[in-house]
C-alpha positions as CSV (number, residue, x, y, z in Angstrom):
1,M,0.0,0.0,0.0
2,L,2.9,2.4,0.7
3,S,4.5,1.8,-2.6
4,A,1.1,1.9,-4.4
5,F,0.0,5.2,-3.1
6,F,3.2,7.2,-2.6
7,P,5.9,7.8,-5.2
8,D,9.5,7.1,-4.1
9,D,11.6,10.1,-5.1
10,D,14.0,12.5,-3.4
11,E,11.2,14.7,-2.1
12,T,9.2,12.0,-0.4
13,Q,12.1,9.8,0.7
14,P,12.3,11.3,4.3
15,D,8.6,10.8,4.9
16,L,8.6,7.3,3.5
17,Q,11.5,6.4,5.8
18,C,9.5,7.5,8.9
19,I,6.4,5.4,7.8
20,R,8.6,2.4,7.2
21,R,10.1,2.6,10.7
22,V,6.6,2.6,12.2
23,L,5.5,-0.3,10.0
24,D,8.6,-2.3,11.0
25,E,8.0,-1.5,14.7
26,M,4.4,-2.8,14.3
27,A,5.6,-6.0,12.7
28,D,8.2,-6.6,15.4
29,R,5.6,-6.1,18.2
30,A,3.2,-8.5,16.5
31,A,5.9,-11.2,16.2
32,A,7.0,-10.7,19.8
33,A,3.4,-11.0,21.0
34,G,2.8,-14.3,19.1
35,Y,-0.7,-13.1,18.2
36,T,-1.9,-14.9,15.1
37,A,-5.5,-13.8,14.8
38,E,-6.8,-11.0,12.8
39,V,-6.2,-7.5,14.2
40,P,-9.1,-5.0,13.8
41,A,-8.5,-2.1,11.5
42,T,-9.3,0.4,14.4
43,V,-6.3,-1.0,16.4
44,V,-4.0,-0.6,13.4
45,R,-5.3,2.9,12.7
46,S,-4.8,3.9,16.4
47,F,-1.3,2.6,16.5
48,L,-0.2,4.3,13.2
49,S,-1.8,7.6,14.3
50,E,0.0,7.6,17.6
51,R,3.4,6.6,16.3
52,L,3.3,8.9,13.2
53,D,2.4,11.9,15.4
54,G,5.7,11.3,17.4
55,E,7.9,10.7,14.4
56,G,10.0,13.5,12.9
57,A,11.8,13.6,9.6
58,G,15.0,15.1,11.1
59,R,15.0,17.8,8.5
60,G,18.0,20.2,8.1
61,F,18.0,23.8,7.0
62,M,15.4,24.5,4.3
63,Q,14.2,20.9,4.1
64,G,10.5,21.7,4.0
65,G,8.1,22.7,6.8
66,V,9.1,25.4,9.3
67,T,12.8,26.3,9.6
68,F,14.2,27.6,12.9
69,C,17.5,29.3,12.7
70,S,19.6,32.2,14.1
71,M,19.9,35.5,12.4
72,L,23.2,34.9,10.5
73,P,24.6,36.5,7.3
74,M,23.7,34.8,3.9
75,R,20.8,32.9,5.4
76,T,18.2,35.4,4.6
77,I,17.0,34.0,1.2
78,P,13.4,34.6,0.3
79,F,10.6,32.9,2.4
80,N,6.9,33.3,2.2
81,V,6.7,34.1,6.0
82,V,9.5,35.4,8.2
83,C,9.0,35.4,12.0
84,L,11.4,37.4,14.2
85,I,10.8,36.2,17.8
86,G,12.1,37.7,21.0
87,M,12.9,41.2,19.7
88,N,13.0,42.6,23.2
89,H,14.6,45.9,24.0
90,D,17.6,44.3,25.8
91,A,18.0,41.4,23.4
92,Y,18.5,42.9,20.0
93,P,20.8,44.4,18.7
94,R,23.1,42.3,20.7
95,E,25.6,43.9,23.1
96,S,29.3,43.5,22.3
97,R,31.2,42.1,25.2
98,L,34.6,43.7,25.1
99,L,37.6,41.7,26.3
100,T,40.2,43.5,28.5
101,F,43.0,42.6,26.1
102,D,41.2,43.6,22.9
103,L,43.3,46.6,21.7
104,I,41.1,47.1,18.6
105,A,38.0,47.7,20.8
106,Q,40.0,50.1,23.0
107,A,40.9,52.3,20.1
108,P,38.3,51.8,17.4
109,R,38.8,53.1,13.8
110,T,36.7,53.6,10.8
111,G,36.0,50.3,9.1
112,D,36.2,48.1,12.2
113,R,33.5,45.5,12.6
114,S,30.5,46.4,14.8
115,R,28.2,43.7,16.1
116,R,25.3,46.3,16.5
117,D,25.8,47.4,12.9
118,D,25.8,43.8,11.7
119,D,22.5,43.2,13.6
120,K,20.9,46.2,12.0
121,Y,21.9,44.9,8.5
122,L,20.6,41.4,9.4
123,F,17.3,42.9,10.5
124,L,17.0,44.7,7.2
125,E,17.9,41.5,5.3
126,S,15.2,39.6,7.2
127,L,12.5,42.2,6.2
128,L,13.6,42.1,2.6
129,S,13.5,38.2,2.5
130,A,9.7,38.1,3.4
131,R,7.5,37.6,0.4
132,Q,4.0,37.6,2.0
133,R,4.1,38.4,5.8
134,V,6.5,39.5,8.5
135,Y,5.7,38.6,12.1
136,I,7.7,40.3,15.0
137,S,7.1,39.5,18.7
138,Y,8.5,41.0,21.9
139,V,7.7,41.2,25.6
140,G,5.7,44.4,25.8
141,Q,4.6,44.4,29.5
142,S,6.5,44.2,32.8
143,I,5.9,41.1,34.9
144,Q,6.3,43.2,38.1
145,D,3.8,46.0,37.6
146,N,2.3,45.4,34.1
147,S,3.8,48.7,32.8
148,P,4.6,49.0,29.1
149,V,8.0,47.8,28.0
150,P,9.4,49.1,24.6
151,P,10.6,46.7,21.9
152,S,14.0,46.6,20.3
153,V,15.2,50.0,19.1
154,L,15.1,48.5,15.5
155,V,11.5,47.5,15.9
156,S,10.6,50.9,17.3
157,E,12.3,52.6,14.3
158,L,10.4,50.3,11.9
159,I,7.1,51.2,13.6
160,D,7.9,54.9,13.4
161,V,8.7,54.7,9.7
162,L,5.5,52.8,8.9
163,Q,3.4,55.2,10.9
164,T,4.9,58.5,9.7
165,G,5.7,57.4,6.1
166,Y,2.7,55.3,5.2
167,G,0.1,56.5,7.7
168,L,-0.5,53.1,9.3
169,P,-2.2,53.2,12.7
170,S,-0.7,51.4,15.6
171,D,-4.0,50.3,17.2
172,A,-4.7,46.6,16.4
173,S,-8.5,47.0,16.4
174,A,-8.2,49.5,13.6
175,G,-6.1,47.2,11.4
176,G,-2.9,48.6,12.7
177,L,0.5,47.1,13.3
178,I,0.6,46.1,17.0
179,T,-1.5,43.4,18.6
180,R,-1.3,43.5,22.4
181,H,-1.8,39.9,23.7
182,R,-3.0,39.2,27.2
183,L,-0.7,37.8,29.9
184,Q,-2.7,34.6,30.3
185,A,-3.6,32.2,27.5
186,F,-7.0,31.5,29.2
187,S,-8.0,35.2,29.0
188,G,-11.6,35.7,27.9
189,D,-10.6,38.1,25.2
190,Y,-9.2,35.2,23.1
191,F,-12.7,33.7,22.8
192,Q,-14.8,36.9,22.0
193,E,-15.3,38.2,18.5
194,E,-15.1,41.9,19.2
195,T,-11.5,41.8,20.6
196,G,-9.8,40.6,17.4
197,L,-7.9,38.0,19.3
198,F,-8.3,34.2,18.8
199,S,-7.0,30.9,20.2
200,Y,-7.2,27.3,19.1
201,S,-6.8,25.9,22.6
202,A,-9.8,23.9,23.7
203,E,-8.3,23.6,27.2
204,D,-7.9,27.3,27.7
205,M,-11.4,27.9,26.4
206,Q,-12.8,25.4,29.0
207,A,-10.7,27.1,31.7
208,C,-12.1,30.5,30.7
209,A,-15.7,29.3,30.7
210,A,-15.2,27.7,34.1
211,A,-13.7,30.9,35.5
212,A,-16.7,32.9,34.2
213,V,-19.1,30.8,36.2
214,V,-19.8,32.4,39.6
215,V,-20.0,29.6,42.2
216,A,-21.0,30.5,45.7
217,P,-18.4,29.2,48.2
218,L,-19.6,26.3,50.4
219,P,-19.6,26.9,54.1
220,F,-16.9,25.2,56.1
221,V,-19.4,23.6,58.4
222,P,-22.6,23.3,56.3
223,G,-24.9,22.1,59.0
224,P,-25.2,20.7,62.6
225,I,-22.9,17.9,63.7
226,P,-25.1,15.8,66.1
227,L,-23.5,14.0,68.9
228,T,-23.7,10.2,68.9
229,N,-24.7,8.4,72.1
230,E,-21.1,7.6,72.9
231,E,-20.0,11.2,72.3
232,A,-22.8,12.6,74.4
233,T,-21.8,10.4,77.3
234,A,-18.2,11.3,76.9
235,W,-18.9,15.1,76.8
236,K,-21.0,15.0,80.0
237,G,-17.8,15.2,82.1
238,L,-17.0,18.9,82.0
239,D,-14.1,20.9,83.6
240,L,-14.4,24.6,84.3
241,R,-11.2,25.3,82.2
242,Q,-12.9,23.5,79.3
243,L,-15.9,25.7,79.6
244,V,-13.7,28.8,79.7
245,T,-11.9,27.6,76.6
246,F,-15.2,27.2,74.8
247,F,-16.5,30.7,75.5
248,G,-13.1,32.1,74.5
249,N,-13.7,30.9,70.9
250,P,-16.7,28.6,70.3
251,A,-15.7,28.1,66.6
252,R,-12.2,27.0,67.4
253,F,-13.5,24.7,70.1
254,L,-15.9,23.0,67.7
255,I,-13.4,22.6,64.9
256,R,-10.6,21.3,67.1
257,N,-12.6,19.0,69.4
258,R,-15.3,17.7,67.1
259,L,-13.6,17.7,63.7
260,S,-10.0,17.3,64.9
261,V,-8.8,20.0,62.5
262,S,-6.4,22.8,63.3
263,L,-6.5,26.0,61.4
264,D,-3.8,27.7,63.4
265,P,-1.0,29.3,61.2
266,P,2.4,27.6,61.3
267,E,4.8,28.9,63.9
268,S,7.2,31.4,62.5
269,S,10.8,30.5,62.3
270,A,13.4,32.4,64.4
271,A,14.1,35.9,63.1
272,D,17.3,36.4,61.2
273,S,17.9,39.8,62.8
274,E,18.7,40.4,66.4
275,P,15.8,41.9,68.4
276,F,16.3,45.2,70.1
277,V,12.9,45.6,71.8
278,L,10.6,43.5,73.9
279,E,7.1,43.3,72.5
280,G,4.1,41.1,72.1
281,I,3.9,37.7,73.8
282,E,7.6,37.9,74.8
283,R,7.1,41.0,76.9
284,F,4.0,39.6,78.4
285,D,5.8,36.4,79.5
286,L,8.7,38.2,80.9
287,G,6.4,40.6,82.8
288,R,4.4,37.8,84.3
289,R,7.6,36.1,85.4
290,L,9.0,39.3,86.9
291,L,5.8,40.0,88.7
292,K,5.9,36.7,90.6
293,Q,9.5,37.3,91.5
294,R,8.8,40.9,92.6
295,L,6.0,39.9,94.9
296,K,8.3,37.4,96.5
297,G,10.9,40.2,97.2
298,L,13.3,39.8,94.3
299,Q,15.5,42.9,93.7
300,P,15.7,44.4,90.2
301,G,19.5,43.9,90.0
302,D,19.2,40.1,90.6
303,A,16.3,39.9,88.1
304,F,18.3,41.7,85.4
305,Q,21.3,39.4,85.8
306,A,19.0,36.3,85.7
307,L,17.3,37.4,82.5
308,R,20.5,38.4,80.8
309,S,22.1,35.1,81.7
310,D,19.1,33.3,80.1
311,G,19.5,35.3,76.9
312,R,16.0,36.8,77.2
313,L,17.1,40.4,76.8
314,P,18.8,42.3,74.0
315,H,22.5,42.8,74.3
316,G,24.2,45.9,75.7
317,A,22.6,49.2,76.5
318,M,19.4,48.2,74.6
319,G,18.8,45.3,77.0
320,E,19.3,47.5,80.1
321,A,16.9,50.1,78.7
322,E,14.2,47.5,77.9
323,F,14.6,45.8,81.3
324,G,14.3,49.2,83.0
325,S,11.0,50.0,81.1
326,L,9.6,46.5,81.8
327,W,10.6,46.6,85.5
328,G,9.0,50.0,85.9
329,D,5.7,48.6,84.7
330,V,6.0,45.5,86.9
331,E,6.8,47.7,89.9
332,R,3.8,49.9,89.4
333,F,1.6,46.9,89.0
334,A,3.0,45.2,92.1
335,R,2.3,48.3,94.2
336,R,-1.3,48.3,93.1
337,I,-1.7,44.7,94.2
338,E,0.1,45.4,97.6
339,A,-2.1,48.4,98.2
340,M,-5.2,46.2,98.2
341,P,-6.6,44.9,101.6
342,P,-4.6,41.8,102.5
343,A,-6.3,38.5,101.8
344,A,-6.5,36.2,104.8
345,S,-5.2,32.7,104.1
346,P,-6.0,32.2,100.4
347,K,-6.7,28.6,99.5
348,T,-7.6,26.3,96.6
349,I,-11.0,24.8,96.3
350,D,-12.2,21.7,94.3
351,V,-15.9,21.4,93.7
352,Q,-18.2,19.2,91.5
353,W,-21.9,19.3,90.7
354,D,-24.3,17.4,88.5
355,I,-26.1,20.3,86.8
356,A,-28.0,20.7,83.5
357,G,-27.0,17.2,82.4
358,F,-23.3,17.7,82.9
359,S,-20.9,16.7,85.6
360,L,-19.2,20.1,86.2
361,S,-15.9,20.1,88.2
362,A,-13.8,23.2,89.1
363,R,-10.5,24.0,90.7
364,I,-10.0,27.6,91.7
365,D,-6.9,29.2,93.3
366,G,-6.7,32.3,95.5
367,V,-10.0,31.9,97.3
368,T,-10.6,33.6,100.6
369,E,-13.6,34.0,102.9
370,H,-14.6,37.1,101.0
371,G,-14.2,35.7,97.4
372,C,-11.4,35.3,94.9
373,R,-8.6,37.7,94.0
374,Q,-6.5,37.3,90.9
375,S,-4.1,39.4,88.9
376,R,-2.9,39.4,85.3
377,F,0.0,41.4,83.9
378,G,-1.7,42.6,80.8
379,R,-4.7,44.7,79.6
380,L,-8.2,43.6,80.6
381,R,-9.7,41.5,77.7
382,A,-13.1,40.1,77.0
383,K,-11.7,36.6,77.7
384,D,-10.7,37.8,81.1
385,H,-14.3,38.9,81.8
386,L,-15.5,35.4,80.8
387,E,-12.9,33.5,82.8
388,L,-13.5,35.5,86.0
389,W,-17.3,35.4,85.5
390,L,-17.3,31.6,85.3
391,Q,-15.1,31.2,88.3
392,H,-17.3,33.7,90.2
393,L,-20.5,31.8,89.4
394,V,-18.9,28.6,90.7
395,L,-17.8,30.4,93.9
396,C,-21.3,31.7,94.5
397,L,-22.8,28.3,93.9
398,A,-20.3,26.7,96.3
399,A,-20.9,29.2,99.1
400,P,-24.6,30.1,98.9
401,G,-24.7,31.6,102.4
402,N,-21.7,33.9,101.9
403,G,-23.1,37.4,101.2
404,N,-19.6,38.9,100.8
405,C,-18.6,36.7,97.9
406,E,-16.7,39.0,95.5
407,S,-14.2,38.3,92.7
408,V,-11.5,40.7,91.7
409,L,-9.2,40.7,88.7
410,V,-6.4,43.3,88.7
411,C,-4.9,44.1,85.2
412,T,-2.4,46.7,84.1
413,D,-5.1,49.1,82.8
414,R,-8.2,48.3,84.9
415,T,-9.5,46.4,87.9
416,L,-12.6,44.3,87.4
417,R,-14.9,43.5,90.3
418,L,-17.9,41.1,90.4
419,K,-20.5,41.2,93.2
420,R,-22.4,38.2,94.5
421,V,-24.9,36.5,92.0
422,L,-28.0,35.3,93.8
423,N,-29.2,33.1,90.9
424,S,-25.9,31.6,90.1
425,R,-27.3,28.2,89.4
426,T,-29.7,29.5,86.9
427,V,-27.0,31.5,85.1
428,I,-24.7,28.5,85.0
429,E,-27.5,26.3,83.5
430,E,-28.1,29.0,80.8
431,L,-24.4,29.0,79.9
432,L,-24.3,25.2,79.9
433,G,-27.2,25.2,77.5
434,I,-25.2,27.4,75.1
435,Y,-22.2,25.1,75.6
436,R,-24.4,22.0,74.7
437,E,-25.6,23.8,71.5
438,G,-22.1,24.8,70.6
439,L,-20.9,21.2,70.6
440,S,-23.2,20.5,67.6
441,R,-23.0,23.7,65.5
442,L,-21.2,26.9,64.9
443,L,-22.4,29.7,67.2
444,C,-22.2,33.4,66.3
445,F,-20.6,34.4,69.6
446,F,-17.4,36.4,69.5
447,P,-16.1,37.6,72.9
448,N,-14.7,41.0,72.0
449,S,-17.5,42.0,69.6
450,S,-20.2,40.5,71.8
451,L,-18.9,42.3,74.9
452,E,-18.8,45.6,73.0
453,Y,-22.4,45.1,71.7
454,A,-23.8,44.2,75.2
455,R,-21.9,47.0,76.9
456,T,-22.9,49.7,74.3
457,L,-26.5,48.5,74.3
458,R,-26.6,48.8,78.1
459,A,-25.2,52.3,78.0
460,T,-27.2,53.8,75.1
461,S,-30.3,51.5,74.7
462,S,-29.7,51.9,70.9
463,P,-29.4,48.6,69.0
464,S,-28.1,50.3,65.9
465,Q,-25.3,52.1,67.8
466,A,-24.5,49.0,69.7
467,M,-24.2,47.0,66.4
468,G,-22.0,49.8,65.0
469,S,-19.6,49.5,67.9
470,A,-19.5,45.8,67.7
471,R,-18.8,45.9,63.9
472,S,-15.9,48.2,64.4
473,I,-14.4,45.6,66.8
474,W,-15.2,42.8,64.3
475,D,-13.8,44.5,61.2
476,G,-10.8,46.3,62.8
477,N,-9.0,49.2,61.0
478,E,-5.8,50.0,59.3
479,M,-3.9,50.1,62.6
480,Q,-5.2,47.0,64.2
481,P,-6.8,43.9,62.8
482,G,-10.3,43.1,63.8
483,E,-11.7,40.0,65.6
484,S,-12.7,38.6,62.2
485,A,-9.0,38.1,61.4
486,D,-8.9,35.0,63.6
487,P,-8.3,32.0,61.3
488,Y,-11.2,30.0,62.7
489,Y,-13.7,32.9,62.5
490,R,-12.5,33.8,59.0
491,R,-12.8,30.2,57.7
492,C,-16.1,29.3,59.4
493,F,-18.0,32.6,58.6
494,E,-16.5,33.6,55.2
495,T,-19.7,32.9,53.3
496,G,-21.9,35.5,55.2
497,D,-22.2,38.1,57.8
498,P,-22.3,36.5,61.3
499,L,-23.3,39.7,63.1
500,G,-27.1,39.1,63.0
501,L,-29.9,38.2,65.2
502,E,-28.2,35.2,66.7
503,F,-25.1,37.3,67.5
504,E,-27.3,39.9,69.3
505,D,-29.2,37.2,71.3
506,L,-26.0,35.3,72.4
507,S,-24.2,38.5,73.3
508,R,-27.0,39.5,75.7
509,R,-27.5,36.0,77.1
510,V,-23.8,35.7,78.0
511,F,-22.8,39.2,79.0
512,D,-26.0,40.9,80.4
513,P,-25.9,38.9,83.7
514,L,-22.2,39.7,84.0
515,L,-22.6,43.4,83.4
516,E,-25.4,43.5,86.1
517,V,-22.9,42.7,88.8
518,A,-19.6,44.0,87.3
519,S,-17.8,47.2,88.0
520,S,-14.4,48.3,86.8
521,E,-11.9,50.9,87.9
522,R,-9.2,52.5,85.7
523,A,-5.7,52.1,86.9
524,T,-3.9,55.2,88.1
């Protein structure tokens, strides 16, 4: 069939050799397989199509098809189409790299060879060699900021000559010279008639069509996650610290404990530069450590030597300055604590109740006959309100006859006081009901925003003003990120606005009883 349909001459010889190699390979495979039955024509056609697509004729220069070559002298003989690819501003004309021992380059004379002049002549030869079309491409946009990048100076001169001498426009839509392609092959402009661009890629067309379809993101937790009987039994045992952790971030509690998923960002590696200031969690940890030592009578000189030996302070004078600033804050805070009435024989209590279907246990330190006194070297936060509130409810429930039960939390900026709660059991049952609900679904309760809403609503009686204050805490500003920046809140509530009716209801159910008995004093 090959001999019958194709003449064997010098022009077809390379193609016939490719076909014969494929036929020989097919015969060798048939012999190796030992298959003697008839082979369907579809199998033969599929094999030949696959193998012939991968065969090349190994053509040389000007052996038919498309010829790729460098721009060299005496190669620019006539072609139907000439394509000059990569004519960037820094690629052509080529720069001459002068050698240090090249005496001719150091003292050039008339008639010496110039590579840039040679490239200009080659560019002219390439233009003259084209019989039908000339195609010139270059990178015309910056990959950093998408700003325009000029082509080679030779291409710019050619465009200027064609525009000024022949009146050709540069706008591609008006039949001009320049066509500005998009940065991505799947851009929608390649598949629209009015743009003048086109593409033969079916994959890019499908990608473009898929990108144009607006798909609403699915919620991270689409619905309730009911507890099985075994899980319900296991979750009945409840520690007070566990309850504090839940109200500190209900979304994180559900994702971690029910789904066993962590959305916390990876820990940052050690900084390459040496720190010169104490800030953030590092300053908080050192301040808390120094406060304990200061209340035990440690002198500042001994504390400084201990921290410097541990490598916790910057070196030199910066370390001394940072320690002096931190110790001053610790000293002022310690004096505030010492100025308070002395607590008689503080102790630790362990209590446990069966309440609202849970077995609630608690261990509280610093308890006296008048209540609980605690301190924290840091600013008063919404989480501190909740932690002290839950401990205070447990104390009131454990000592129902103690009318002087008061809990106090001293922070660097404020002092929070909670008076006795008469209906402490009812309040705890309400909070345990919220906890039970939060084990099965996401709750729109966010400590900082919820406290701001409940506090503003209590002060102004304006729901709109209270919601505005809460939203400012939730959204944040340019100087400080909002509460919504938490990775668990951001992932769980990214499909909608969580500050709705449920947010208002939970904020009041949790914080209204607290604000009824709370009072705070600004530190002086």
